[in-house]
N, C-alpha and C positions, 0 to 999 in steps of 0.2 A: 588807742580814739575810745573814750570814755561815753556812755550813755547822753552824759548833759552835755557834751560837747554835740554831738548827733545831735542831739533837740535844741538844741540854739540853731546848731544851719537848717535844723530844717525850719525854724522860725522864722529866720534871715533871709532864709529864700523865699518862703511868702511872701515876703512883705516887700521883698526887691522888685516883685513885678518880672523876671526872667521866667522865661518857661522852659527852661532844661540846666540842672548841672551836674556835673562829674566830678568826684575827686579822688582820687587814687594816690595811695601812698604805698612805701614799704609792704604793710601786710593784710591792707582795708582799702577796697572798694565802695564807695556810695554814690547811687543816683540817684535823684528829685526832680520829679514834673509835675508842673505844675497847672491847674487852670487856666484859665481868663480871669475871673475872679481874681487870681492870688491865691486862690485854697492849694495845698500841696494831695494831687492825685494817685501819687506812688513812690512811696520813696522806697527806696534798695540799700541791704548792707551788705557788702560780701566779705566775710574775712579769711583771710587767704593765708594757705596752710602754712608753716612753721617749716618743715622739713624740707631741705630741699635738694634734697636726691629723689624726693621720690614724686611727682607729680599729680597729685590728683584734682581733681574737679569741688571746686565750692560751691555747695549748697546756697544760693539766696535767702535772705533773711528777711521778711517783710516787718516792715516800722511802719505801728498805727498809722494815717493820715491826720497831718492840725486839724479840729475841727473850727468851723469858722467861726467866727467872734459871734454871741449870743447877742443881739438886742438887748436897747435898755431894760435894767430891770424893771417889772411892774412897782407902783406905787405900793405895792403891800410888802416888799421886799424888801424895801429899798431904804428900812431901818437896819437891818438887820447885813453881816458881816458873812462872806462868801467865804469859806476854806476849800480852796482847792488844792488838786492835787499836784504834789511839785515831781513825778515822775509818771512815766508809763508804766502801766503793769497790774496786779490782779488784786482788786478790794476787798479786803477780811474786816469785818466786822469784830474778831477776836479772837485771841490769842494764839490758841487750838480751838480743834472742836468741842472738844470736853469744855472751856473753860467758860465764863459767862460775855456778851455782850463790853467792851470797851465804855463807849456810851450809849442812850436810848434816850430818844425825845425827851427834852423835860430835866433832862439831869443840867445841873450844874458845875462848867468847868474853869480849870485856871491856865491860869497862861504857864506851858509847861506838861499839861495832862496830853497822856497816851490815848487819840480818838481813834484812830486804828491802823490799821499795819497793810502794808503795798508791796507783792513781791513781784519783783524785776531781776530776773536772769538772776535766779533759783535765791535770794539774798531777799529777805523780809525787815523793811524799810518801818519803823516806828511813828508814824508821820503826829506830832506834838504840834496841839493846840496856840497859834503867838498871840491871843486872846483871851479875857476872861467874858465869860457871858451863860448864858442858858442855851439850850443843844433846840432849835425853831424846830429843823425837819434837815432828815438824811437823806441825800438824793441821791444811792448809788445802794444797788442790792447788794446782803455780801456772796463774795465771791467771784465780780462782778470787775470787766478788763476796764477800766481806765484810761482814760487819756491825759496827755500834760495840761496843766493848764483848766482842768478840769473839774466844775466845782461838786463839792461834796458833802459837805456839810450850812447848813445857815443859825448862825448863832446872833441870839439879842444881846446885844455888849449892857445894857442897862441892868 
């Protein structure tokens, strides 16, 4: 089961109204618990060992909870497009520590331009813009953890 499937499962459970879901497959155990409001309060993912001859205890890995949906955008930001994180991971504004930032506030971007990198499970994923415009605000600090669907940038498309 890959990260995208786990994220989709967490979103589905959060929206379904159930209190707890447990999923066990050959090599994976997932438990997702929600609050009364439907927000995920805990998600545990355990990768089972592949070695059948040796019994080992698997250490649970915590998956970040799904953030509650923010309130309606303010009138000030209503003309802007929000670019959101497609994955859970660590947000980086530079390709490497000795290189310049991908984008700064005020930069003009085109569709397909790399805006940042998000590291997830030791893989560095370039996040490309799906719109053209001008960077109005960067909503996340460099080297900060981000969650799925978390706003990263505000872009003025005009």
